[in-house]
VEXDREN-2710 file (C-alpha; in Angstrom, 1 decimal):
% VEXDREN-2710
k/r/px/py/pz
1/MET/123.4/85.9/108.8
2/ALA/120.8/88.6/109.3
3/LEU/121.1/92.3/110.3
4/ARG/119.0/93.2/113.3
5/VAL/118.4/96.8/114.5
6/ARG/116.7/96.9/117.9
7/SER/115.0/99.6/119.8
8/ASN/112.1/100.1/122.2
9/ALA/111.2/103.6/120.8
10/SER/107.8/104.3/119.3
11/THR/109.0/105.5/115.9
12/TRP/112.6/105.9/114.6
13/GLY/114.3/104.2/117.5
14/SER/115.1/101.4/115.0
15/GLY/114.7/101.7/111.2
16/LEU/116.2/102.5/107.9
17/GLN/116.2/105.9/106.2
18/LEU/117.1/106.8/102.6
19/CYS/117.9/110.4/101.8
20/ASN/118.5/112.4/98.6
21/ASP/120.1/115.7/99.4
22/ASP/119.5/117.1/95.8
23/VAL/115.7/117.1/96.3
24/ASP/115.7/117.1/100.1
25/SER/113.6/113.9/100.1
26/GLN/113.7/111.3/102.9
27/PHE/112.0/107.9/102.9
28/GLY/112.3/105.2/105.4
29/MET/110.8/102.2/107.2
30/PHE/110.7/101.1/110.8
31/ALA/108.9/98.7/113.1
32/GLY/106.6/100.6/115.4
33/ASP/105.3/99.8/118.9
34/ASP/101.8/99.5/117.3
35/ASN/102.9/96.1/115.7
36/LEU/103.0/97.7/112.2
37/TRP/105.8/97.9/109.7
38/HIS/105.8/101.5/108.6
39/PHE/106.9/102.9/105.2
40/THR/107.1/106.6/105.8
41/GLU/107.9/109.9/104.1
42/VAL/110.3/111.2/106.8
43/THR/110.2/114.9/106.3
44/SER/106.4/115.2/106.8
45/ASP/106.4/112.1/109.0
46/HIS/103.6/110.7/106.8
47/ASP/103.0/106.9/106.5
48/CYS/102.8/106.0/102.8
49/MET/102.0/102.3/103.6
50/VAL/101.9/100.0/106.6
51/ILE/101.9/96.2/107.0
52/ASP/100.5/94.5/110.1
53/SER/101.6/91.2/111.6
54/ASP/98.9/89.3/109.6
55/GLY/100.4/90.6/106.3
56/GLN/97.5/93.0/105.7
57/ILE/98.6/96.1/103.7
58/GLY/97.2/99.5/104.4
59/VAL/97.6/102.4/102.0
60/GLY/96.3/105.7/103.2
61/THR/95.3/104.0/106.5
62/ASP/97.1/102.8/109.6
63/ASN/94.4/100.2/110.3
64/PRO/94.1/97.8/107.4
65/GLN/91.0/95.6/107.5
66/ARG/91.7/93.4/104.5
67/LEU/94.7/91.8/102.8
68/VAL/95.0/95.1/100.8
69/HIS/93.1/98.1/102.3
70/VAL/93.4/101.4/100.3
71/GLN/91.9/104.5/101.8
72/GLY/91.2/106.5/98.7
73/ALA/91.2/105.9/94.9
74/VAL/93.1/103.1/93.2
75/HIS/94.3/103.9/89.7
76/SER/95.4/101.6/86.9
77/ALA/97.0/103.0/83.7
78/GLY/98.8/101.9/80.6
79/THR/98.0/99.6/77.7
80/LEU/97.1/96.8/80.1
81/ALA/95.2/98.9/82.6
82/ALA/92.5/96.8/84.3
83/PHE/91.2/95.5/87.6
84/SER/91.3/91.7/87.6
85/PHE/89.6/89.4/90.0
86/MET/88.9/85.6/90.3
87/ASP/85.8/83.6/90.9
88/ARG/85.8/82.8/94.6
89/SER/85.4/79.1/93.9
90/VAL/88.6/79.0/91.9
91/ALA/91.9/78.6/93.8
92/ASP/94.5/79.0/91.0
93/PHE/95.0/81.9/88.6
94/ILE/93.2/81.5/85.3
95/ASP/94.9/83.2/82.5
96/ASN/92.1/82.8/79.9
97/PRO/88.7/82.0/81.4
98/GLY/87.0/81.4/78.1
99/ALA/83.2/81.3/78.5
100/THR/83.3/79.9/82.1
101/GLY/83.5/83.3/83.9
102/ARG/86.3/82.0/86.2
103/ARG/88.3/85.3/85.9
104/TRP/86.9/88.8/85.3
105/GLU/88.4/92.2/84.4
106/TRP/87.1/95.7/84.6
107/TYR/88.9/97.9/82.0
108/SER/88.4/100.8/79.7
109/ILE/89.1/101.3/76.0
110/ASN/88.0/104.1/73.6
111/GLY/86.2/105.8/76.4
112/SER/83.9/102.9/77.3
113/ALA/84.1/100.8/80.5
114/ARG/83.9/97.1/80.0
115/LEU/83.5/94.0/82.1
116/TRP/85.4/91.1/80.5
117/SER/85.5/87.4/81.0
118/GLY/86.8/85.8/77.8
119/THR/84.8/88.3/75.9
120/ASP/83.2/91.7/76.8
121/ARG/80.1/90.9/78.9
122/ILE/79.0/94.5/79.8
123/MET/79.9/97.8/78.2
124/ILE/79.0/101.3/79.4
125/HIS/79.4/104.0/76.8
126/PRO/79.8/107.7/77.8
127/ASP/78.0/109.1/74.8
128/GLN/74.4/110.3/75.2
129/GLY/74.6/110.2/78.9
130/GLY/76.0/106.7/79.3
131/GLY/74.5/103.7/77.5
132/LEU/74.5/100.2/79.0
133/ASP/75.3/97.4/76.5
134/VAL/74.7/93.8/77.7
135/ALA/75.9/91.1/75.3
136/ARG/73.1/88.6/75.9
137/ARG/70.3/88.8/78.6
138/MET/69.8/90.8/81.8
139/ARG/67.7/89.5/84.7
140/VAL/66.0/91.9/87.1
141/ARG/65.0/90.3/90.3
142/GLU/62.0/90.9/92.6
143/GLY/62.7/93.4/95.4
144/ASP/61.2/94.0/98.8
145/ASP/58.2/95.8/97.3
146/GLY/57.2/92.7/95.3
147/SER/58.0/94.0/91.9
148/ALA/60.8/93.6/89.4
149/GLY/61.6/95.9/86.5
150/ILE/63.3/99.0/85.2
151/TRP/62.4/102.7/85.9
152/LEU/62.9/105.2/83.1
153/ASN/64.1/108.5/84.4
154/GLN/64.0/111.9/82.6
155/LYS/66.3/114.7/83.5
156/VAL/63.4/117.1/84.1
157/GLY/60.5/114.8/85.0
158/GLY/62.4/112.3/87.1
159/ASP/61.0/108.7/87.2
160/ARG/58.4/108.8/84.4
161/ALA/57.8/105.2/83.4
162/PHE/58.3/101.6/84.6
163/VAL/58.6/98.4/82.6
164/GLY/58.3/95.2/84.6
165/MET/56.2/93.0/86.8
166/LEU/53.0/94.2/88.5
167/ASP/52.8/91.0/90.5
168/ASP/53.8/87.3/90.1
169/LYS/51.8/86.8/86.9
170/THR/51.3/90.3/85.3
171/VAL/53.9/92.2/83.3
172/GLY/53.3/95.7/81.9
173/PHE/54.1/99.3/81.3
174/PHE/53.5/101.8/84.1
175/GLY/53.4/105.6/83.6
176/SER/53.7/108.2/86.3
177/GLY/50.6/110.0/84.8
178/PRO/47.0/109.3/85.7
179/VAL/46.8/106.1/83.6
180/HIS/49.5/104.2/85.6
181/TRP/49.4/100.6/84.3
182/GLY/48.5/101.5/80.8
183/LEU/49.4/98.0/79.4
184/ARG/49.2/94.7/81.2
185/MET/49.7/91.1/80.1
186/ASP/48.9/87.9/81.9
187/VAL/52.1/85.8/81.6
188/ASP/50.1/82.6/81.7
189/SER/47.2/83.3/79.3
190/GLY/48.7/86.1/77.2
191/GLU/45.6/88.2/77.7
192/THR/46.6/91.8/77.2
193/THR/44.8/94.9/78.5
194/ILE/45.4/98.4/77.2
195/ILE/44.1/101.4/79.1
196/GLY/43.5/104.1/76.5
197/ARG/43.5/104.4/72.7
198/LEU/45.5/102.0/70.6
199/VAL/46.9/103.8/67.5
200/LYS/48.2/101.7/64.7
201/ALA/49.0/102.1/61.0
202/GLY/47.7/98.9/59.6
203/GLY/44.6/96.8/60.3
204/GLY/44.9/94.5/63.2
205/THR/44.7/90.7/62.5
206/PHE/44.1/87.4/64.0
207/LYS/46.4/84.6/63.0
208/ILE/45.6/80.9/63.6
209/ASP/46.6/77.5/62.3
210/HIS/44.7/77.0/59.1
211/PRO/41.5/75.0/59.7
212/LEU/42.1/73.0/56.5
213/ASP/45.8/72.4/57.0
214/PRO/46.8/73.3/60.6
215/ALA/50.2/71.6/60.5
216/ASN/51.5/73.5/57.4
217/ARG/49.6/76.7/56.9
218/TYR/48.3/79.8/58.7
219/LEU/45.1/81.8/58.3
220/SER/44.9/85.5/58.9
221/HIS/42.0/87.9/58.9
222/SER/42.1/91.7/59.3
223/PHE/40.0/93.7/61.7
224/VAL/37.1/95.8/60.5
225/GLU/37.9/99.5/60.6
226/SER/35.6/102.5/60.7
227/PRO/35.9/106.3/61.1
228/GLY/33.7/106.1/64.2
229/MET/33.6/103.9/67.3
230/THR/31.3/101.4/65.6
231/ASN/30.0/98.2/67.1
232/LEU/28.5/95.4/64.9
233/TYR/25.8/92.8/65.8
234/ASP/24.3/90.2/63.5
235/GLY/22.2/87.0/63.4
236/THR/19.2/85.3/61.7
237/VAL/15.5/85.1/62.5
238/VAL/12.5/83.4/60.9
239/THR/9.3/85.3/60.4
240/ASP/6.1/83.8/61.8
241/GLY/2.8/83.1/60.0
242/ASN/2.1/86.8/59.9
243/GLY/5.6/87.5/58.4
244/GLU/6.9/89.1/61.6
245/ALA/9.9/88.3/63.8
246/VAL/11.4/90.1/66.9
247/VAL/15.1/90.5/67.1
248/VAL/16.3/90.6/70.8
249/LEU/19.6/92.4/71.3
250/PRO/21.8/92.3/74.4
251/ALA/20.5/94.1/77.5
252/TYR/23.3/96.6/77.4
253/PHE/22.7/97.5/73.7
254/GLU/20.9/100.9/74.1
255/ALA/23.1/101.9/77.0
256/LEU/26.2/101.3/74.8
257/ASN/25.1/102.5/71.4
258/ARG/23.4/105.2/69.4
259/ASP/22.9/106.1/65.7
260/TYR/21.7/102.6/64.6
261/ARG/22.0/101.2/61.1
262/TYR/20.2/98.1/59.8
263/GLN/20.9/95.5/57.1
264/LEU/18.3/92.8/56.2
265/THR/18.8/89.9/53.7
266/PRO/16.2/87.2/53.0
267/ILE/17.7/83.8/52.6
268/GLY/16.5/80.9/50.4
269/GLU/13.8/82.7/48.4
270/LEU/12.9/86.1/47.0
271/ALA/11.1/88.2/49.5
272/LEU/10.7/91.7/50.7
273/ALA/12.0/92.5/54.2
274/ALA/11.8/95.7/56.3
275/VAL/12.3/96.9/59.8
276/THR/8.8/97.9/61.0
277/ASN/9.7/98.8/64.6
278/GLU/13.1/100.3/65.3
279/ILE/15.2/99.5/68.3
280/ARG/13.4/100.1/71.6
281/ASP/13.9/98.2/74.9
282/ASN/16.8/96.5/73.2
283/SER/14.8/94.8/70.4
284/PHE/13.4/95.6/66.9
285/THR/10.8/94.0/64.6
286/VAL/11.4/92.6/61.1
287/ARG/8.5/92.0/58.6
288/THR/8.5/90.1/55.3
289/ASP/5.9/90.0/52.6
290/LYS/5.7/86.2/53.1
291/PRO/5.5/84.0/56.2
292/GLY/8.3/81.7/57.3
293/VAL/11.2/83.6/55.7
294/THR/14.7/83.3/57.1
295/VAL/16.2/86.8/57.4
296/ALA/19.9/87.5/58.1
297/TRP/20.1/90.8/60.0
298/GLN/22.9/93.2/60.9
299/VAL/22.8/96.2/63.2
300/THR/25.6/98.7/63.8
301/GLY/25.8/101.4/66.5
302/VAL/28.2/104.1/67.6
303/ARG/29.6/103.8/71.1
304/GLN/28.2/106.2/73.6
305/ASP/29.6/104.9/76.9
306/ALA/31.3/107.4/79.3
307/TRP/34.9/106.5/78.1
308/ALA/34.0/106.8/74.4
309/ASN/32.3/110.1/74.9
310/ALA/35.3/111.5/76.8
311/ASN/37.8/110.2/74.3
312/ARG/36.2/110.7/70.9
313/LYS/38.9/110.8/68.1
314/PRO/38.2/112.9/65.0
315/PRO/38.8/110.9/61.8
316/GLU/40.8/113.8/60.3
317/GLU/43.3/116.2/62.0
318/ASP/46.2/118.4/61.0
319/LYS/49.7/117.3/61.9
320/PRO/51.4/119.3/64.7
321/GLU/53.8/121.9/63.5
322/GLY/56.9/119.8/64.3
323/GLU/55.6/116.8/62.3
324/ARG/54.5/118.6/59.1
325/GLY/56.5/117.5/56.1
326/ARG/57.1/114.2/57.8
327/TYR/55.5/110.8/57.5
328/LEU/54.6/107.8/59.7
329/HIS/55.8/105.6/56.9
330/PRO/58.0/107.6/54.6
331/GLU/59.1/104.6/52.5
332/VAL/55.6/104.1/51.1
333/HIS/55.6/107.8/50.0
334/HIS/59.0/107.3/48.3
335/GLU/60.6/109.5/51.0
336/PRO/63.9/108.8/52.9
337/ALA/63.9/107.5/56.5
338/SER/65.1/111.0/57.7
339/LYS/61.5/112.2/56.9
340/SER/60.0/109.9/59.5
341/VAL/57.9/111.5/62.2
342/PHE/59.8/109.3/64.7
343/ALA/63.2/110.6/63.5
344/CYS/61.9/114.0/64.4
345/LEU/60.7/112.9/67.9
346/ARG/64.1/111.3/68.7
347/LYS/66.0/114.6/68.5
END
């Protein structure tokens, strides 16, 4: 048998009210003419919750649009505080999703927010402005502007740098200064372009499969370094019947270089060799004291193109005030890591 309370009033014509006279509180529920089941604080006539005929629950709203519609914040507290949700393709509740990602939880512990599915997948730490910790990999997809990447934002300068795709085949580093794409790499060929000066501690190298044992060994060579922007050219010539030979250099040689230096080495026999006419019109003349002598030659020049002239780097310079007493590589000077220049810059 059921109890039915009937009315055709809009509010409390039919309903149930519960009162506590000690604290003067009254709560109740009634069926309204708006087809909603109202759970109300009677004194202020304020709905705490409503349920419509479809079973949709509204908290803070009289017009629920979803199964549970909360107008305002939802708070979870206690040792098991979390927001749990299922994969939409899964019908039944999954207690332990393992590595399948069939159930997820947002929760917080020790001040960090975490997204869990069998294990913590994403963590956000509040220290140092909020750090994002991803357990494995993160994919950034192409947007409407044709690029995919991550902007790096400074508190004062705003968006200062971008790491990502320039187009479908080029990845690089972009800066908001005049250089823009300062480093670019072709993802198919690996060819890398750097706009500006490359500063490195050790000599650069090439590393290849060893020509004598390519399956089992590597061969590495270091780059040639110099205090100036030096270019090197070499080759061999054979002097004619008069003991002369003309060495022809690339057509751009004199436009690119200045301050020439020469090296000559006779090959196969003892002979005297000299440069009799220095470089002019991108060539120079070699003479030997005998005819038919093979001469190995080498010429160096210092770059004088527009970029080199505008970006000349002095071989020696004083360290800035904030870097004095610190080292690029403190360990080779028997100093602790705290003496690193980069430790100073990170502060």
